[in-house]
N, C-alpha and C positions, 0 to 999 in steps of 0.2 A: 806531430806528425809533419814530415818535410812536405813541402808545396813546390809548385811549379816556379814560383819566384825565387825560392831558395836556389834551386838548381841554375836558374838565370844568373844570378848572382855569382855564384861560384865560378861558372863557367865563364863569366863576363861576356854574356850575350843577351838578346832580348828575350823575353817571355815568348814571343812569336816564332823565334827561331828554336826554342826548344821544343815547342808544340809541333813545329814543320819536322824535326828531327824525329818526334815520337810517332806522328801520324803519317808522314810521308817521307820515309827515310832515303827512298830512291831518288828525291829530288834535292838532296844535299850531298856534300862532298864527304868523303870518307874521314877526312881529317876533323872536320866539324862534327860528324856523328862520335868519333872517338872522343873528342873533348866533352861533348855533351853527356855520353854515356858514363864517363869517368866521374863527372859532377855527380851525376844521378847515384852513382854507387857510394860516393862520400858521404852524401847525405841522407842515404837509404830511401829514396824516393822511388816509389812504384806507381807506374801510370795506372789510371782507372781503366781497365780493360773494358768494362761495360760501357762506360761513356765513349770511349774511343769507337767501339762498334757502333754506337748510337750515331755518332756523328757520321761515320762512313756508311751507313746503311748496311751494317754486316752484323751477323749473329756470332761469328767466331766458332761456328760448329761445321764439322764436317761429318758426313754420314757415311759409315762404312757398312756396304750392303752385301751379305752373303745370299746368293741365290741358291746354293745347294745345301743339302742337309750336312750339318757339322759333324764329323766324326770325333766324338770325344775322347777315343782312345790313343790319340797322338795329337801332340802341341803344334801342329801344322799352322791352324789359323790364330792361335795365340802369340806365336812367334810373328806372324805376319802383322797383326795388331799392335805388338810391341813397336815393331818399326815404324808403322804409320804414326804412331801416338809420339814416338820421339821426335820425329820430324815436326809434328804440328805444335807440340809443346813448346819447342824453341822459338816459335811465332806466336804463341799464346793463344792457339787453337784448341779446341775440345773435339774429341772423338766421340761418335755416337754409333752403337752398333744397332742396326736394323735388319730386318727381313723384308721379303717383298710385300708380305701382310701389312707390316706397319709402316712401309716406305714412305707414305705421303703424311704421316702424322708430324707436325712440327716444321718449322722452316730451318734452312741450313745454307751455307755459302757453296757447298760443292759435294761431290760425290766420289769415293773410291768403291769399285764394284768388283767382286770376284764371283767366279761361279757362272759366268753368263753362258747362255747356250743360244743356238739359232732362233728359238722361240722368243726371246728376250730382245731381239733386234729393234723391233718395231718401238716398242714403249721407251726403251732406253734412249732410241735416237730422237724421241720427242722431249727430252729432259731439256729445260732451259738453261741449266746452270753447269758450270764446269765439272768435268768428270774424267777419271782416270781407270782404266780397266786393269786389273791384275789377272793376266793370263792372255796370251797371243790371240788375235781374232783377224777375221777376214773382211770385217765390215767397216774398216776405216777409223775405229776409235783408237784414241792414244793408250798405250797399254805399257806394263812393265812385266817382264817374264825371262826366265832361264832360256837360254839357247837350246831348245829341246832337241833338235836334230844333230847339232854337235855332241850333245851329251851321250846319246845312244851310239852314235858313231865312235867316239872315243871309248867307249866302255866295250862294246863290240869288238874293236881294234884290240884292245888289251887282251881279251880272252882269247882271240885269234894268236896273238903273240905268246901266249902262255901255253899253246900247245892244243887246244880244244880244236877238234876237226869238224865238228858240228854245231852250228849256232841256231837255237830256236826261239823265236820271238813270241813271249807271252804279253799280249797287249791288253788294253782295256777296250771293252765294247762300246765305244764313244765317238761319234762322228764330230769330233772337235778338232781345232787347229793344233792343239799340243799333242794329242794323241797321233795325229797325221804326221806331224814333225818327228816324234820319237820313232814312229816306224820308218820314216824316211831315211833317218840317220843309219838305222840297222840295215836297211834296202842297199844304201850306198855303199856300205862297207862289203856287203856280199858280192853286189855287182862289180866292184873293182877288184875283187879276187875270184871272181868267175865261181861263186858258190851257190847252192840252191838254197833260195829262201823258205823259210817255214814260219808261218804266222798263225797263231791261235789266238782268239780274243774273248775275254770274259769280264763280267762285271767285277769292279774292284774289290772283290772279297778273297781272302787267302784261302778259304776252304775250298773254292772253285779251283784255283791253280793246283792246290794239293790234290784234289780229286782226280784232275786231268793227269797228273804225273802218275798216280797209282793205277789208273785204268788203262794206261797205255805204256807201262813200265817195260813189257817186253819189247817194244820199239825203240828204246833207248839205250843203245850201246854206249859203253864207256867212251871217254872222250867227248862228250856233248855237254854244251852249256847253255844255259837257259837265261837269255837276254830278257829281263822283265821290265815292263813299263812303270812300275811302281814298287816300292818296298813291300808293300801289302802282299801284291802278287808273288814278289820273291821270296818271302816268308813260307807262303803256301807251297811253293816249289822246292824249298828247302826241306820242310817237313815232309813232302811227299817223297823225295829221294831217300831220305833217311828212314822212313818206314817202310821202305822196300829193300832196305839193306845196302844202299848205294853209299860210296865213299866220296865225302866233300872234304877238301877240294881235288882229292887224288884222281878220281875216274870222272867226277861230275862237276860242273861249275855252276854258279847261280850269281846273277848281278841284277841290281835293282836301281830305282831311280827315286830320289828325294832326299834322303840323307838327313831326315829330321829327328826320328825316334825309332822307328822300328827296325832299323838296320842295327840299331846299337844293342836292343834287347833280344835279338835272334843269337842263337848259338849253333854254329860260329857266327860272328858278326858279318852282316852282308856287305859285300864290296858295293858301292853304288855309286850313282851320279848325285852329288852334294848340290843341293840348291841352298843358295845364301838368302834365305826366307826374310830374316831381320832387315838385311840391307836393301832386298827388293822392296820391303814395305816402307822403308824411308824414302826410297825413290818415289814410290807412288805419291807419298805425301809431298815430296818436294815438287814433283811436276805439277801435282794439283796447286799449290800454292802459287807456283809460278804463272799458272794460267789465271788464277784469281787476281792477284796483285798486279800482273802487267796486262790484264784483259785481252789474253790471247785466246784465239779459237782453238790452237794447237799448239802443243810442246814438243810434238814429236814421240816416238815410241823408244824404248830401252831395252836392249837385250843383256843379261848378264852371262858371262862366259862360265861354262859349268867347271867343276873340279872332280876328280874321282876320290872317293873316300875308300881306302883299302880296308877290307876286312878279313875274313877267312873263307870266303867260299869260291875263290879261284885260286890257282896254284901261285906261290911265289915266283916260279921260274918255268921253263919250257920242260915239259916232261920227256 
């Protein structure tokens, strides 16, 4: 088994230099790091991560806390965890999934938290270790999220360009930042075009949006598009229109938000605002490790610009 001394001899440096490269890479030059890393690869030397953590008073563990019920019917959180794990793995950190109930069991170096609500502000604010929130918030915590407002503005504008004359927003009944932002994008588009806003809010369940469309079908004339705050709500609207005999996308349009899974299994596939979930997960990990390694109180927040994933629920061109 290769030793630290073997690496030092091959790189023609001291053991202390090799140790500094491994334990404090931020304090050495890039050329020196590359020299030592190359020697480590050639002799197949692998640092003892546990010993390194002990020296640095570190656990090498990051807790990923989900504060809302995980919906196992779509891989949203799995994609997020994959992204976080990729970032941490590159720096030899492990990811531990926890809930609020077992949050305090075991030690760690920091936290990535998702599903935060207003009621969670106090206890999260008292945490002593670095953290990053997945999801925009109004409480001053560093976060990573999609530009929700831009997303609904873009997709509402697309529906208008495709000739739909009435845009109805089906939102989530949640007093959270991301929902306010999604509504704000829709409202901005309608205000700029001097159109009447229509907003209806439900819990994020497809059967609720489906029943809403069915119960009010006689009020929805052709050339109406339903701008939905999630793919789940969009799926329900799509089913409601089809059960009432409406033609999608000829007479009625539907758009969603997320682009993780449900938009793909719907028929026709839902035109949606696609979130880069894996990449956002990686950004959560990168920002948290930056705070840990560089002892930062804040590393700022990051908004990913959304993209539209075109399906078959709005027209290809103007009617």
